C-alpha positions, 0 to 999 in steps of 0.5 A: 454831395454834402457830408453829414456830421462834418464827415467827408468820405473819400474812396481811393481806387489805386492798384499801387498799395504804397500810393494808395496808403500814402494818399489815405494817410494824407487825407486821414490826417486832414480829417477825411474818412478814407476807404481804399480799393485796389481794383475797379471791381473792388471799388464798385463792390464797396459802394454797398457799404461805403458811400463816398462823397469823392473818389480818387481814381487811377485811370490805369487800373488792371482789369476794368480801366478807371474810365469804365469805373467812373461810368459805373459810379456815375450810373449808380451814384449820380452827378453829386459824386466828385470823381478825381482821376489820377494818372501817370500820363499827361496824354490828350487821350487820357483827358478826352477819356476822362471827360467822356467818362464823366470825371470831374477833374484830372490830376497827373501823378505825382499828386501832392496834398495841396493839389488834392485839397483844391479839388476835394469836397471841403470838411465843414 
């Protein structure tokens, strides 16, 4: 998805507020427009008001797992949305789950700015 007016919108779905806030500050300092959600349900609800170009998605969310959130995002938004899963596990099962859910990239925590910049849509 191409952002208009050089604006790239990133939705961070992470239940740990410190991680979510740190990622948001990092991305905002790079010029991204960021919205955070603490659960999968909240992320899905934000779609009516915030149309992200990219989603950073924790797989280990309480309630709806990140892979299910990714499936629902794909159904509502389509394949132009870049979904980057972020997980604390490097298990093969997580990789398989991410692939089946339509997740574009899988990163293992802790994730640094240089890791994210390789996969985020560029700001024109």
